[in-house]
matplotlib code that plots the C-alpha trace (Angstrom):
import matplotlib.pyplot as plt

x = [13.1, 15.2, 13.4, 10.8, 13.1, 14.0, 10.8, 10.3, 13.2, 11.8, 8.2, 9.5, 12.1, 9.2, 7.4, 10.7, 11.1, 7.5, 7.5, 10.4, 9.8, 6.3, 5.2, 4.6, 5.2, 8.5, 6.9, 8.0, 6.2, 6.4, 10.6, 10.1, 8.4, 10.9, 13.7, 12.0, 11.6, 15.6, 15.9, 13.8, 15.5, 19.2, 17.3, 15.7, 19.1, 20.7, 17.2, 18.4, 22.0, 21.5, 19.2, 21.0, 24.3, 22.6, 22.1, 25.1, 27.8, 30.3, 31.3, 30.8, 33.4, 31.9, 33.2, 31.8, 27.9, 28.8, 29.1, 25.7, 23.7, 24.9, 23.4, 20.6, 19.5, 20.4, 19.1, 15.8, 15.5, 15.9, 13.4, 10.6, 11.4, 10.8, 7.5, 7.1, 8.0, 6.0, 3.3, 4.0, 4.0, 1.2, -1.2, 0.6, -0.5, -3.9, -4.5, -2.3, -0.4, 3.3, 5.0, 6.5, 8.0, 10.9, 13.8, 12.2, 12.4, 15.6, 17.3, 15.9, 17.6, 20.6, 20.8, 19.1, 22.2, 24.7, 23.4, 23.4, 27.3, 29.2, 26.7, 27.4, 25.6, 25.5, 23.5, 21.2, 21.3, 17.8, 16.8, 14.4, 16.8, 19.2, 18.5, 20.9, 20.6, 21.6, 20.9, 21.6, 18.1, 16.2, 17.6, 16.1, 12.8, 12.3, 13.1, 10.4, 8.4, 8.3, 8.2, 5.1, 3.2, 4.4, 2.1, -0.8, -0.5, -0.3, -3.5, -6.0, -4.8, -5.8, -8.8, -11.8, -9.5, -7.8, -9.1, -10.7, -8.4, -5.4, -7.0, -7.3, -3.7, -2.0, -4.4, -3.8, -0.3, 0.2, -1.9, 0.0, 3.3, 2.3, 0.9, 4.1, 6.2, 4.0, 4.8, 8.0, 8.4, 6.4, 8.2, 12.0, 12.9, 10.5, 12.1, 9.0, 10.4, 11.1, 7.7, 6.0, 8.1, 6.9, 4.0, 3.8, 5.3, 2.7, -0.2, 1.2, 2.2, -1.4, -3.4, -1.3, 1.9, 0.7, 2.1, -1.9, -3.9, -1.4, -1.2, -5.6, -4.8, -2.3, -4.5, -7.2, -5.3, -4.6, -8.2, -9.1, -6.3, -7.6, -11.3, -10.0, -8.5, -11.1, -13.9, -15.5, -18.1, -21.3, -22.9, -19.4, -19.7, -23.7, -24.2, -20.9, -22.1, -25.3, -23.8, -22.1, -25.6, -27.0, -24.2, -24.5, -28.6, -28.0, -25.0, -22.7, -19.5, -15.8, -17.2, -18.4, -15.3, -12.7, -15.3, -14.9, -11.2, -11.2, -13.3, -10.8, -8.0, -9.6, -10.7, -7.1, -5.0, -6.6, -7.0, -3.4, -1.2, -1.0, 1.8, 0.6, 3.1, 3.5, 5.2, 3.5, 3.6, 1.7, -1.3, -1.5, -1.6, -4.8, -6.2, -6.3, -7.4, -11.1, -10.8, -10.7, -13.8, -15.6, -14.1, -16.4, -19.6, -18.8, -17.4, -17.6, -15.3, -11.6, -8.5, -5.6, -2.1, 0.9, 2.8, 6.7, 8.8, 11.1, 9.0, 6.9, 9.4, 8.4, 6.9, 2.9, 0.3, -1.6, -5.1, -5.6, -5.7, -9.2, -11.1, -9.8, -10.8, -13.9, -15.2, -14.2, -17.1, -19.3, -19.6, -18.5, -18.5, -22.2, -23.6, -22.9, -24.1, -20.5, -19.6, -15.5, -12.5, -10.1, -6.1, -4.0, -0.7, 2.9, 5.4, 7.8, 8.4, 11.7, 11.8, 8.7, 5.8, 2.5, 0.0, -3.3, -6.8, -8.3, -12.0, -13.9, -17.3, -19.5, -17.3, -18.1, -21.6, -20.9, -18.9, -18.7, -15.1, -14.8, -15.9, -14.4, -10.7, -12.1, -12.5, -9.4, -7.4, -8.9, -8.8, -8.0, -11.0, -13.1, -14.3, -14.0, -18.3, -18.8, -21.2, -21.4, -19.7, -16.7, -15.0, -13.2, -10.9, -11.3, -9.7, -7.0, -5.8, -5.4, -3.8, -1.3, -0.8, -0.3, 2.5, 3.6, 3.9, 1.0, 3.2, 1.5, -1.5, -4.7, -6.6, -8.9, -8.6, -11.2, -10.4, -10.5, -12.6, -14.4, -14.3, -12.0, -8.3, -7.3, -4.1, -1.9, 1.1, 4.0, 7.1, 10.2, 10.8, 12.0, 11.7, 15.3, 16.6]
y = [29.0, 29.2, 31.0, 28.4, 25.7, 28.3, 28.7, 25.1, 23.7, 26.5, 24.9, 21.1, 22.4, 23.5, 21.1, 18.6, 20.6, 20.3, 17.5, 15.9, 18.1, 16.7, 14.0, 11.0, 7.2, 5.6, 3.3, 2.0, 4.1, 6.8, 5.6, 5.6, 9.1, 10.5, 8.8, 10.5, 13.9, 14.1, 13.4, 14.8, 18.4, 17.4, 15.4, 19.5, 21.5, 20.2, 21.2, 23.8, 23.9, 22.3, 24.4, 26.9, 24.8, 23.6, 27.0, 28.0, 25.8, 28.4, 28.7, 26.3, 23.7, 20.5, 18.4, 19.9, 20.1, 16.0, 15.8, 17.5, 16.1, 13.4, 13.2, 15.1, 12.4, 9.7, 11.2, 11.6, 7.6, 7.0, 9.7, 7.7, 4.9, 5.9, 6.6, 3.1, 1.8, 4.4, 3.1, -0.7, -0.2, 1.8, -0.4, -3.6, -2.1, -2.4, -5.5, -7.9, -8.8, -9.3, -6.7, -9.1, -6.3, -4.7, -6.9, -6.1, -2.8, -2.7, -4.4, -1.1, 1.2, -0.2, -0.7, 3.0, 3.9, 2.4, 4.1, 7.4, 7.2, 6.0, 5.9, 9.1, 12.8, 14.9, 18.0, 19.6, 24.0, 25.2, 28.7, 28.3, 26.8, 23.8, 20.6, 17.1, 14.5, 10.6, 7.2, 8.3, 9.9, 7.1, 5.0, 7.3, 8.0, 3.7, 3.3, 6.5, 4.7, 0.9, 2.5, 4.5, 1.6, -0.8, 2.1, 2.1, -1.7, -1.7, 1.3, -0.4, -3.9, -3.6, -0.5, -2.2, -3.0, 0.9, 3.7, 6.4, 8.4, 6.9, 5.8, 9.8, 10.7, 7.4, 8.2, 12.5, 11.6, 9.3, 11.3, 14.5, 12.8, 10.9, 14.5, 15.6, 13.3, 14.2, 17.2, 17.2, 14.5, 17.0, 20.0, 19.0, 22.6, 23.1, 21.3, 21.2, 17.5, 19.2, 20.1, 16.9, 15.6, 18.6, 17.9, 14.3, 14.3, 17.6, 14.4, 12.5, 15.5, 16.5, 13.3, 11.0, 12.5, 15.9, 16.5, 16.9, 13.9, 12.2, 13.5, 13.1, 9.2, 8.7, 10.4, 8.1, 5.2, 6.3, 7.0, 3.1, 1.7, 3.4, 2.9, -1.1, -0.4, 0.6, -1.6, -4.8, -6.0, -5.2, -8.2, -9.8, -8.1, -8.7, -11.7, -12.7, -10.5, -12.8, -15.7, -14.4, -13.4, -16.3, -18.4, -16.5, -16.9, -20.6, -21.2, -19.6, -21.3, -20.5, -20.2, -16.8, -15.8, -18.0, -16.2, -12.6, -13.1, -13.4, -11.1, -8.6, -10.3, -9.6, -6.0, -5.2, -7.1, -5.1, -1.7, -1.6, -1.7, 1.8, 0.6, 0.1, -3.1, -5.3, -9.6, -12.0, -13.4, -10.1, -10.8, -14.6, -13.7, -11.4, -13.9, -17.2, -14.7, -14.4, -17.7, -19.3, -17.4, -18.0, -22.1, -21.4, -20.1, -22.8, -26.2, -28.1, -25.3, -26.5, -25.0, -25.6, -23.4, -24.3, -21.5, -21.9, -21.0, -18.9, -16.5, -15.0, -11.5, -11.1, -8.4, -8.2, -5.1, -4.8, -6.6, -8.9, -12.5, -11.7, -10.5, -13.4, -16.1, -14.3, -14.4, -18.5, -19.0, -16.5, -17.6, -21.0, -23.3, -21.0, -22.7, -26.3, -25.4, -23.9, -27.5, -28.3, -27.5, -23.8, -24.2, -21.4, -21.7, -19.9, -21.0, -19.6, -19.0, -18.1, -14.6, -13.8, -15.8, -17.4, -17.7, -19.5, -19.3, -23.4, -24.2, -27.2, -24.8, -25.0, -23.8, -20.7, -20.5, -21.1, -18.5, -16.6, -17.1, -15.5, -12.8, -12.6, -12.2, -10.4, -7.6, -8.0, -7.8, -4.7, -3.3, -0.1, 0.6, -0.6, 2.2, 2.0, 1.6, 1.0, -1.5, -5.1, -8.6, -7.7, -4.8, -7.1, -8.5, -5.6, -3.0, -6.0, -5.8, -2.8, -2.4, -5.3, -3.2, 0.0, -1.1, -4.1, -3.7, -4.8, -8.0, -9.2, -9.1, -11.8, -14.7, -17.3, -21.3, -23.7, -27.3, -30.2, -31.9, -29.4, -25.2, -22.6, -21.9, -17.9, -17.4, -13.7, -13.3, -11.3, -10.0, -11.6, -8.4, -9.3, -7.1, -5.2, -6.4]
z = [-16.6, -13.8, -11.8, -11.9, -10.5, -7.5, -6.7, -6.6, -4.8, -2.4, -2.1, -0.8, 1.0, 3.3, 2.9, 4.0, 7.6, 7.6, 7.5, 9.4, 12.5, 13.0, 14.8, 13.1, 13.6, 11.2, 9.1, 6.2, 4.1, 6.0, 5.8, 2.5, 1.8, 4.0, 1.7, -1.7, 0.4, 0.8, -2.9, -4.5, -3.4, -4.4, -7.7, -8.2, -6.7, -10.8, -12.4, -11.9, -12.6, -15.2, -16.4, -16.3, -17.5, -21.2, -21.9, -21.2, -23.8, -24.6, -20.8, -19.2, -19.4, -21.1, -18.9, -15.8, -18.0, -18.4, -15.0, -13.5, -15.7, -15.5, -12.0, -12.6, -14.2, -12.3, -9.8, -11.1, -12.1, -8.1, -7.6, -10.0, -8.2, -5.3, -6.2, -7.5, -3.9, -2.1, -3.7, -4.2, 0.2, 0.3, -1.8, 0.0, 3.3, 1.2, 0.2, 2.4, -1.0, -0.7, -3.6, -5.5, -8.6, -6.6, -7.9, -11.5, -10.1, -9.0, -11.8, -13.7, -11.6, -11.7, -15.0, -15.2, -13.3, -15.0, -18.3, -16.9, -15.3, -18.5, -21.9, -23.9, -24.0, -26.9, -26.5, -28.8, -29.5, -30.6, -30.6, -28.4, -25.9, -25.3, -23.4, -23.5, -25.7, -26.7, -26.2, -22.1, -22.0, -24.0, -21.1, -18.5, -20.2, -20.5, -16.8, -16.2, -18.3, -16.4, -13.6, -14.5, -15.9, -12.4, -10.2, -13.3, -12.7, -8.9, -9.2, -11.5, -10.4, -7.4, -7.7, -6.0, -2.0, -2.2, 0.4, -1.6, -0.6, -1.3, -4.9, -5.0, -4.4, -6.4, -9.8, -9.6, -9.3, -12.1, -14.2, -13.7, -14.2, -17.5, -18.8, -18.2, -19.4, -22.5, -22.8, -22.2, -25.2, -27.4, -26.4, -25.5, -24.5, -22.0, -19.8, -16.9, -15.8, -12.3, -12.1, -12.8, -9.9, -7.7, -8.2, -7.7, -4.3, -3.5, -4.1, -1.5, 1.0, 0.7, 0.9, 2.8, 4.1, 5.6, 9.1, 9.8, 8.8, 10.3, 13.6, 13.4, 13.0, 15.7, 17.9, 16.8, 16.7, 20.5, 21.3, 20.7, 22.2, 25.5, 24.1, 24.4, 27.4, 29.7, 28.1, 30.1, 28.8, 30.9, 30.1, 31.6, 34.8, 35.2, 35.3, 37.1, 40.0, 39.8, 40.1, 43.3, 44.6, 43.5, 45.2, 48.0, 48.6, 47.9, 50.1, 52.9, 52.0, 50.6, 47.2, 47.0, 49.4, 46.4, 43.3, 44.7, 44.9, 41.2, 40.0, 42.5, 40.7, 37.5, 37.7, 39.6, 37.0, 34.3, 35.8, 37.6, 34.2, 32.3, 29.3, 26.0, 25.8, 29.1, 29.3, 27.9, 31.8, 33.2, 30.5, 31.1, 34.7, 33.4, 32.0, 34.3, 36.4, 34.1, 33.4, 36.5, 37.3, 34.3, 35.2, 38.9, 36.8, 34.3, 35.8, 32.4, 31.5, 31.0, 30.4, 29.0, 29.0, 27.1, 26.8, 25.8, 29.7, 27.5, 26.3, 29.7, 29.2, 25.4, 24.7, 23.6, 22.9, 26.1, 26.8, 23.9, 25.1, 27.5, 24.0, 22.0, 24.7, 25.7, 22.1, 22.2, 24.8, 23.9, 19.9, 20.2, 23.8, 24.7, 21.8, 23.6, 26.9, 27.8, 28.3, 26.4, 26.6, 25.4, 24.2, 24.7, 23.6, 22.8, 20.6, 18.5, 14.9, 13.3, 15.1, 15.7, 17.9, 17.5, 20.3, 19.6, 21.3, 20.8, 21.7, 20.5, 20.5, 18.2, 15.5, 13.0, 11.2, 7.5, 5.3, 9.0, 9.6, 5.8, 6.8, 10.0, 8.2, 5.7, 8.4, 10.0, 6.5, 5.9, 9.7, 8.5, 6.8, 9.1, 11.6, 15.3, 17.2, 20.8, 19.5, 17.5, 18.4, 16.2, 18.0, 20.4, 17.9, 15.5, 18.2, 19.1, 15.7, 15.5, 18.4, 17.1, 14.3, 15.3, 18.3, 16.4, 12.1, 9.3, 9.2, 12.4, 13.4, 14.2, 11.6, 12.9, 11.7, 11.8, 13.4, 12.2, 14.9, 16.4, 17.2, 15.7, 16.3, 16.6, 15.9, 16.4, 15.7, 17.0, 16.7, 19.8, 21.0, 25.3, 28.4, 28.2, 31.7]

ax = plt.figure().add_subplot(projection="3d")
ax.plot(x, y, z, "-o")
ax.set_aspect("equal")
plt.show()
């Protein structure tokens, strides 16, 4: 039996080496899996040790045997807790719902660890082999059942909102662990809990945490960012140039020079910055160049800026405001003959910052805002496309989530009067001096 535990430990050690040496973005999910891998290795080491010591009760001192078993059982409780936490974070990222059961899960973990440390241990000896017994084992079994029940509830309670691949990984891991637990309960001497933990770990590693998969996701995200950076609506370019041409034909005055200057400023600023994160002041300079052009084309558009002066140095993802303002013009003010107001505001909200873009346009058609917010909430399931009206805001959402964290992002609301408001929640990070 101990040969299997050694083999499983070596497999997991190789997985851990590959995982920790691969390129990845340290998200909350990846950090949890990293802790899980380390804890599983500790658990597997003591699994092998206890299998040896429990079958050599006549030669291994009872005190030493007890110590090894308490560490082994305590680490198993922590491993299953980490499995719950990993699945809970995964579901939270997929659905956007906050985790509500973490405190209960932590309380059960503390109670379980106390039980494994202080409750009495007994050993049952049979012809097929020996195993630890007593109330301290039932405390562990109860905590394992509790965590598996939480994970099952998370899976089926959010079945329709979870990505198919992630749903399959969670389902496979739970089926494996439930099967192993049932077999272990029926055959106490089999001592196969390590096999269940290993298979659960491999289920998540092969489908969600594999370095090749993570690398592919990072590549896709980087390509998406590069695409957004280079994206300029051709209609905007053609219409602006046509406006300049007509203006030049009708009236040779400083207006043409002014339009050309604004156009040059916009393109110069849009291509000069190579960084993914820029200062808010730089982002606003780009936006102002764009709005100067649009206000020249459509004199009835009025643009205001209400920016907290202390926020000028904060870091924001590059090129996120212009696509949103362009959306306000093309889908809001266009229907009103390009007449109305656009107000860009930025204010602190605790340790975060909310930037809003409010327009007095025609607003959303019935049900459209809900569809847009649903698309933004499920941004990870949306494939990057080169066509469609929503590509700008979808790429803005993806870049914010990637560069700032899943807590942050974009959503829309209706104004009390007329028009709509785009909301951006961003972390308050300033440029290091």
